[in-house]
C-alpha positions as CSV (number, residue, x, y, z in Angstrom):
1,M,99.1,122.4,111.8
2,T,99.2,118.7,110.8
3,E,97.3,116.5,113.2
4,L,99.1,113.4,114.4
5,C,96.7,111.1,112.5
6,D,97.7,112.8,109.2
7,L,101.4,111.9,109.7
8,T,102.8,109.3,107.3
9,A,103.4,105.9,109.0
10,T,107.1,106.2,108.5
11,E,107.2,109.7,110.1
12,A,105.0,108.6,113.0
13,R,107.1,105.5,113.6
14,R,110.3,107.7,113.6
15,R,108.7,110.0,116.2
16,I,107.6,107.2,118.4
17,G,111.2,105.9,118.3
18,T,112.6,109.2,119.3
19,K,109.9,109.7,122.0
20,E,108.6,112.8,120.3
21,I,105.1,111.4,120.3
22,S,103.4,108.6,122.2
23,P,101.6,105.6,120.7
24,V,98.7,106.6,123.0
25,E,98.6,110.1,121.6
26,L,98.7,108.8,118.0
27,L,95.9,106.2,118.7
28,E,93.6,108.8,120.2
29,A,94.2,111.1,117.2
30,C,93.1,108.3,114.9
31,I,90.1,107.5,117.0
32,T,89.0,111.1,117.1
33,R,89.3,111.4,113.3
34,T,87.4,108.1,112.8
35,E,84.6,109.2,115.0
36,A,84.4,112.6,113.2
37,V,84.5,111.4,109.6
38,N,83.4,107.8,109.6
39,P,79.6,108.6,109.9
40,T,79.9,110.3,106.5
41,V,82.0,107.7,104.6
42,N,81.3,104.5,106.5
43,S,84.7,102.9,105.9
44,M,85.5,101.6,109.5
45,V,82.7,99.1,110.2
46,T,83.9,97.4,113.4
47,T,86.1,98.9,116.0
48,C,88.2,97.5,118.9
49,Y,89.1,100.7,120.7
50,D,89.4,99.3,124.2
51,R,91.9,96.6,123.2
52,A,93.8,99.1,121.0
53,R,94.0,101.6,123.9
54,A,95.4,98.9,126.2
55,E,98.0,97.9,123.6
56,A,99.0,101.5,123.0
57,K,99.7,102.0,126.7
58,V,101.9,98.9,126.7
59,A,103.7,100.3,123.5
60,E,104.2,103.6,125.2
61,K,105.7,102.0,128.3
62,Q,108.1,100.0,126.1
63,A,109.2,103.0,124.1
64,L,109.8,105.1,127.2
65,G,111.6,102.2,128.8
66,G,114.1,101.8,126.0
67,E,113.0,98.3,125.0
68,P,113.5,97.0,121.5
69,L,110.7,98.3,119.2
70,G,109.1,96.5,116.3
71,L,109.0,97.8,112.7
72,L,105.4,99.1,113.3
73,H,105.7,99.8,117.0
74,G,102.7,101.8,118.1
75,L,101.2,102.4,114.6
76,P,97.4,102.0,114.4
77,F,96.2,100.0,111.4
78,G,92.9,98.9,109.8
79,S,92.3,95.4,108.6
80,K,90.1,94.6,105.6
81,D,87.0,92.7,106.8
82,L,87.9,89.7,104.7
83,E,90.9,89.0,107.0
84,S,90.3,86.9,110.2
85,T,91.1,88.9,113.4
86,G,91.1,87.0,116.6
87,G,88.5,88.4,119.1
88,V,87.3,91.0,116.6
89,R,84.2,90.5,114.4
90,T,85.0,89.4,110.8
91,T,81.9,89.5,108.6
92,M,83.4,89.3,105.1
93,G,80.6,91.7,104.2
94,S,78.1,88.8,104.3
95,Q,74.9,88.4,106.3
96,L,76.0,84.7,106.6
97,F,78.9,85.9,108.8
98,A,77.4,89.0,110.4
99,D,78.2,87.7,114.0
100,N,81.4,85.8,113.2
101,V,84.2,86.4,115.7
102,P,87.3,84.3,114.9
103,D,89.4,82.7,117.6
104,Q,92.7,83.8,116.2
105,D,94.3,86.2,113.8
106,Q,95.2,84.8,110.4
107,G,99.0,84.8,109.6
108,S,99.3,88.2,107.9
109,I,97.5,90.0,110.8
110,A,99.5,88.1,113.4
111,E,102.7,89.2,111.7
112,I,101.6,92.9,111.7
113,R,100.7,92.7,115.4
114,A,103.9,90.9,116.3
115,N,105.8,93.8,114.7
116,G,104.0,96.3,116.9
117,G,101.0,97.3,114.8
118,I,97.8,98.1,116.8
119,L,94.5,97.1,115.2
120,I,91.9,99.8,115.5
121,G,89.2,98.2,113.5
122,K,87.9,96.4,110.4
123,T,87.4,98.2,107.1
124,N,84.4,97.7,104.8
125,T,84.4,95.4,101.7
126,P,82.0,94.0,99.2
127,E,80.6,90.6,100.2
128,F,83.5,88.1,99.9
129,G,85.4,90.8,97.9
130,A,83.1,90.3,94.9
131,G,83.1,93.4,92.7
132,A,84.9,96.7,92.8
133,N,82.3,98.7,94.6
134,T,82.5,98.6,98.4
135,R,78.9,97.9,99.3
136,N,77.3,95.0,101.1
137,L,74.1,93.9,102.9
138,V,75.6,94.1,106.4
139,F,77.1,97.6,106.6
140,G,75.9,99.3,103.4
141,A,78.1,101.3,101.1
142,T,81.4,103.1,101.7
143,G,81.5,106.6,100.2
144,N,84.4,108.1,98.2
145,P,86.3,110.6,100.4
146,F,86.0,113.2,97.6
147,D,82.2,112.7,97.3
148,P,80.5,110.3,99.7
149,E,77.7,109.6,97.2
150,M,80.3,108.1,94.8
151,S,82.0,104.7,94.9
152,C,85.4,104.2,96.5
153,A,85.9,101.1,94.3
154,G,86.8,97.8,96.0
155,S,87.1,95.4,97.3
156,S,89.7,97.1,99.6
157,G,87.6,100.3,99.5
158,G,87.2,100.6,103.2
159,S,90.9,100.5,103.7
160,A,91.6,103.1,101.0
161,V,89.0,105.5,102.4
162,S,90.2,105.1,106.0
163,L,93.7,105.9,104.8
164,A,92.7,108.9,102.7
165,T,90.8,110.5,105.6
166,G,93.4,110.0,108.2
167,M,91.6,107.3,110.3
168,V,94.7,105.1,110.2
169,P,98.3,105.5,108.8
170,L,98.3,101.9,107.5
171,A,95.7,99.4,106.3
172,T,95.7,95.9,104.8
173,G,94.0,94.8,101.6
174,S,93.8,92.0,99.1
175,D,93.8,91.8,95.4
176,Y,92.4,89.4,92.8
177,G,91.2,91.4,89.9
178,G,92.3,94.9,91.2
179,S,90.9,95.0,94.7
180,L,94.0,96.8,96.1
181,R,94.8,98.8,93.0
182,T,91.4,100.2,92.0
183,P,90.5,101.7,95.4
184,A,93.9,103.2,95.7
185,S,93.2,104.9,92.3
186,F,89.7,106.1,93.3
187,C,90.9,107.5,96.7
188,G,94.3,108.9,96.0
189,V,96.4,106.5,98.1
190,V,98.9,103.7,97.4
191,G,98.1,100.1,96.9
192,F,100.7,97.4,96.3
193,R,99.9,94.0,94.8
194,P,102.8,91.7,95.7
195,S,103.9,88.7,93.7
196,P,102.0,85.5,94.8
197,G,103.4,84.1,98.1
198,V,105.3,87.2,99.2
199,V,102.5,87.6,101.8
200,P,101.3,84.1,102.5
201,N,97.5,83.5,102.9
202,E,96.8,80.2,104.5
203,L,93.0,80.8,104.2
204,R,92.7,80.8,100.4
205,S,90.0,78.3,99.4
206,V,91.8,77.4,96.2
207,G,95.4,77.1,97.2
208,L,96.8,76.5,93.7
209,N,95.3,79.7,92.2
210,P,97.9,82.4,92.4
211,F,95.6,85.3,91.5
212,S,94.4,86.2,95.0
213,V,97.1,88.0,97.1
214,L,97.3,89.9,100.3
215,G,99.1,93.3,100.3
216,P,99.6,96.6,102.0
217,M,98.1,100.0,101.5
218,G,99.4,103.4,102.7
219,R,99.3,107.1,101.9
220,T,102.9,106.9,100.5
221,V,104.9,104.2,98.8
222,A,107.3,104.2,101.8
223,D,104.4,103.5,104.1
224,A,103.1,100.6,102.0
225,A,106.6,99.2,101.8
226,L,107.0,99.5,105.6
227,L,103.8,97.5,106.1
228,L,104.8,94.9,103.6
229,S,108.1,94.4,105.4
230,A,106.0,93.4,108.5
231,M,103.6,91.1,106.5
232,I,106.1,89.0,104.6
233,D,106.6,85.5,105.9
234,D,107.4,82.0,105.0
235,D,104.3,79.9,105.6
236,P,104.1,76.4,104.0
237,R,100.3,76.4,104.4
238,D,100.3,78.6,101.3
239,P,101.6,76.6,98.3
240,F,103.1,79.8,96.9
241,G,104.8,80.9,100.1
242,S,108.2,81.6,98.7
243,G,110.2,82.7,101.7
244,I,111.3,86.2,102.7
245,D,113.0,88.3,100.0
246,P,115.8,90.0,101.9
247,E,115.4,93.2,99.8
248,L,111.8,93.6,100.9
249,A,112.8,93.5,104.6
250,E,115.2,96.5,104.1
251,P,114.3,100.2,104.2
252,L,113.1,101.2,100.7
253,Q,115.4,103.3,98.6
254,P,114.0,105.1,95.5
255,A,115.2,103.8,92.1
256,D,117.2,105.8,89.6
257,L,114.5,106.5,87.0
258,A,117.0,107.8,84.5
259,S,118.4,104.3,84.1
260,L,115.1,102.6,83.5
261,R,113.3,101.8,80.2
262,V,109.5,101.8,80.4
263,A,106.6,100.7,78.3
264,I,103.5,102.9,78.4
265,S,100.1,101.4,77.6
266,E,96.8,103.3,77.7
267,D,94.5,100.2,77.7
268,L,96.8,97.1,77.8
269,G,95.5,96.4,74.3
270,V,92.3,94.9,75.7
271,A,90.7,97.1,78.3
272,P,87.7,99.4,77.7
273,L,88.7,102.9,78.8
274,D,86.7,106.0,79.3
275,N,87.7,108.6,76.8
276,D,88.3,111.2,79.5
277,I,90.5,108.8,81.4
278,R,92.5,108.0,78.3
279,E,93.1,111.7,77.5
280,C,94.1,112.5,81.1
281,F,96.5,109.5,81.2
282,R,98.1,110.5,77.9
283,R,98.5,114.1,79.0
284,K,100.0,113.2,82.4
285,T,102.4,110.5,81.1
286,D,103.7,113.1,78.6
287,T,105.0,115.1,81.6
288,I,107.2,112.2,82.8
289,R,108.5,110.4,79.6
290,H,111.7,112.5,79.5
291,I,112.8,111.2,82.9
292,F,113.5,107.6,81.7
293,T,116.3,106.5,79.5
294,D,113.6,105.3,77.2
295,A,109.8,105.4,77.2
296,Q,107.9,103.7,74.4
297,D,104.2,103.2,73.8
298,H,103.8,99.4,73.9
299,D,100.9,97.2,74.8
300,P,101.4,93.8,76.3
301,P,100.7,90.9,73.9
302,F,97.2,90.4,75.3
303,D,94.1,89.6,73.2
304,D,90.4,89.6,73.7
305,D,90.4,86.0,74.7
306,L,92.0,87.2,78.0
307,H,88.5,88.3,79.3
308,R,87.0,84.9,78.8
309,A,89.9,83.1,80.3
310,F,89.8,85.4,83.4
311,E,86.1,84.8,83.8
312,V,86.4,81.0,83.5
313,L,89.2,80.9,86.1
314,R,87.4,83.3,88.4
315,C,84.3,81.1,88.3
316,V,86.4,78.1,89.3
317,N,87.5,80.1,92.3
318,Y,84.0,81.3,93.2
319,L,82.3,77.9,92.7
320,S,84.8,76.3,95.0
321,A,84.6,79.0,97.7
322,H,80.9,80.0,97.5
323,G,79.0,77.4,95.4
324,E,77.4,75.8,98.5
325,K,76.4,79.2,99.9
326,V,74.6,80.2,96.7
327,E,72.9,76.8,96.6
328,N,71.6,77.1,100.2
329,H,71.4,80.8,100.9
330,R,70.9,82.6,97.5
331,D,68.5,85.1,98.9
332,L,70.9,86.3,101.5
333,L,73.8,87.0,99.1
334,T,74.6,90.0,96.9
335,P,74.2,89.9,93.1
336,N,77.9,89.8,92.3
337,V,78.5,86.7,94.3
338,V,75.5,84.9,92.8
339,A,76.4,86.0,89.3
340,N,79.9,84.6,89.5
341,V,78.7,81.3,90.8
342,D,75.9,81.1,88.3
343,M,78.3,81.9,85.5
344,A,80.2,78.8,86.3
345,A,77.3,76.7,84.9
346,N,78.0,78.1,81.5
347,F,81.5,76.5,81.4
348,T,82.8,73.0,80.9
349,M,85.9,71.2,81.8
350,T,87.1,71.9,78.3
351,D,86.7,75.6,79.0
352,V,88.7,75.3,82.2
353,A,91.5,73.5,80.5
354,W,91.5,76.1,77.7
355,A,91.6,79.0,80.2
356,H,94.6,77.5,82.0
357,A,96.5,77.2,78.8
358,K,95.5,80.7,77.7
359,Q,96.6,82.2,81.0
360,T,100.0,80.4,80.7
361,S,100.4,81.9,77.2
362,L,99.5,85.4,78.4
363,Y,101.9,85.1,81.3
364,K,104.8,84.1,79.0
365,G,104.0,86.9,76.5
366,Y,104.0,89.4,79.4
367,I,107.4,88.2,80.6
368,E,108.9,88.4,77.1
369,M,107.8,92.1,76.9
370,F,110.3,92.9,79.5
371,N,113.3,92.0,77.3
372,E,112.8,95.6,76.1
373,A,111.7,97.4,79.2
374,E,112.0,97.1,83.0
375,L,108.5,98.6,83.8
376,L,105.1,98.9,82.4
377,L,103.0,102.1,83.1
378,S,99.3,102.0,82.6
379,P,96.0,103.5,84.1
380,A,94.7,101.8,87.3
381,A,91.0,102.3,86.5
382,A,88.9,102.5,83.4
383,V,86.4,105.1,84.7
384,S,85.9,107.9,87.2
385,P,84.2,107.1,90.5
386,F,80.5,106.3,89.8
387,P,77.5,106.5,92.2
388,H,77.8,103.7,94.8
389,A,74.1,103.1,94.4
390,Q,75.1,101.3,91.2
391,W,76.6,97.9,91.7
392,Y,79.0,98.6,88.8
393,P,79.3,100.7,85.7
394,E,77.1,99.2,83.0
395,E,78.7,101.0,80.0
396,I,81.8,102.9,78.9
397,N,81.8,105.4,76.1
398,G,78.2,104.5,75.4
399,E,79.0,100.8,74.9
400,K,77.3,98.3,77.2
401,L,79.6,96.1,79.2
402,P,78.9,92.3,79.2
403,N,79.2,91.8,83.0
404,Y,80.0,93.4,86.3
405,M,83.7,92.6,86.0
406,R,84.6,94.1,82.6
407,W,85.2,97.6,83.9
408,M,87.9,96.3,86.1
409,S,90.0,95.0,83.2
410,P,92.8,97.6,83.5
411,A,93.7,95.7,86.6
412,Y,92.5,92.1,86.0
413,A,94.2,91.9,82.6
414,L,97.5,92.3,84.5
415,T,96.4,89.8,87.2
416,M,96.5,87.2,84.4
417,A,100.3,87.7,84.3
418,T,100.6,87.5,88.1
419,P,102.9,90.6,88.3
420,A,104.1,92.8,91.1
421,S,102.1,96.0,90.7
422,C,101.8,99.3,92.5
423,V,99.3,102.0,92.1
424,I,100.3,105.6,93.1
425,P,98.3,108.8,93.0
426,F,98.4,110.5,89.6
427,G,96.6,113.8,90.2
428,T,92.9,114.1,89.3
429,D,90.8,113.3,86.3
430,S,88.7,115.8,84.3
431,K,85.9,115.4,86.9
432,G,88.2,116.3,89.8
433,F,88.4,112.8,91.2
434,P,91.7,111.0,92.0
435,M,93.2,108.8,89.4
436,G,96.1,106.3,89.7
437,L,99.2,105.3,87.8
438,Q,99.8,101.6,87.7
439,I,103.4,100.4,87.7
440,S,104.0,96.7,87.0
441,A,106.7,94.3,86.2
442,P,107.1,90.5,86.1
443,N,106.4,88.2,89.1
444,G,109.3,88.5,91.5
445,S,110.0,92.2,90.7
446,D,108.5,93.5,93.9
447,H,111.5,95.5,95.1
448,L,112.1,97.1,91.7
449,V,108.4,98.1,91.4
450,L,108.4,99.6,94.9
451,A,111.7,101.4,94.4
452,A,110.5,102.9,91.0
453,A,107.1,103.8,92.5
454,A,108.8,105.7,95.4
455,A,111.0,107.6,92.9
456,L,108.0,108.4,90.6
457,E,105.9,109.5,93.6
458,S,108.5,112.2,94.4
459,V,108.5,113.4,90.8
460,L,104.7,113.5,90.6
461,A,104.4,115.4,93.9
462,S,106.3,118.3,92.4
463,N,103.7,118.9,89.7
464,P,100.2,120.2,90.7
465,E,98.7,118.2,87.8
466,T,100.0,114.9,89.1
467,A,100.4,115.4,92.8
468,R,98.3,113.4,95.3
469,P,94.9,115.1,95.8
470,L,93.6,115.5,99.4
471,P,90.0,115.2,100.5
472,N,88.3,118.0,102.4
473,I,88.3,116.6,105.9
474,Q,86.3,119.5,107.3
475,A,83.5,118.9,104.8
476,L,83.5,115.3,105.7
477,K,83.2,116.1,109.4
478,A,80.3,118.4,108.7
């Protein structure tokens, strides 16, 4: 029998609305699962059970009293530990903020709570989100739910693991170079990177850099879309805050895949890709090509200069946000944060100007690609989960990688085009770990990407080779 904490968010919300279950019962099921599994995986690093219980009792009373209910009424959620939560410790995975308790929620969290979501706790992240391995000097490493000694990726790794193991039905994340998408792939859940401004973020240190976005995670596309509908807002404090797209506020309807043209790219033309992942991706996409009106192998018009441009622009962001911290507290910071700030010293204003021009060219080339297709399908991650004791994979197919970021290029290459992008479960790789299918389209195509992802999710679920894998909860409890 399915435990309440294993219900999808959409089903749990439906049952709360029909009074079949109580928000109190659902919360207690999530707390029980968290206490049983979290000691093994270490994904929920700060909890606020007492406040959550009080809010669940209020939500129960409102439901029983026939009061109007919010989109997320009574649904527990986890918040990535980069997001400010009023009255709940927010460390950003850094020793510098180990005791930081914000006075108020940032906008995205406030919207979720205003729509009825109940915060259960904070999910682990690398320090300041640097690097796609959820490991820091405050809480340690978060383990993959399919093997706790392996990485869950990052930086939204704690959210992905908490979802996969049934601690919460919904969780928040953020994405710069793949921080939503790569953990979703490693853990067998859904991560959606919205177009810049769809979920405003008033706390970004570099307001005019569109690469960093906030977004939803869930166990299904419908769940992620439900959370997104509660997060969207119009906030002028974010220069990219573009107002609410009416389509994203409506219940999600799956797309008609038979009417869509898709491009399929194994490595985006520039990303190093493990040979086993390439073979698995090729085999799995061959099972779905026939569904579309047209499916052609087609790489985006990217080139190897993309990597340097990404590194330069990322260094601008890190130097602005963390340069002073590295100067004054280098010994208290993790290697990835230090590396990104130090790398900035290698670049000049000429490099920055070149990188901006290059990114603009890449963006335009990506847009032009969609004259011939509506969607791009690609792998979400370059490798299988690796031991979290490593900060990052140092080589792929025997070739040494130049820095800690390069293995993330199946995700960050697309970041350079600022797309809407969704990762959904795509079965397992040759080692038995989850792998993800990345579905992307140009900036502003959020509704199309989600609708296509929902339709594809249903197709993939019917095939054991591509269905969502489930972790062994009993083994994790033990």
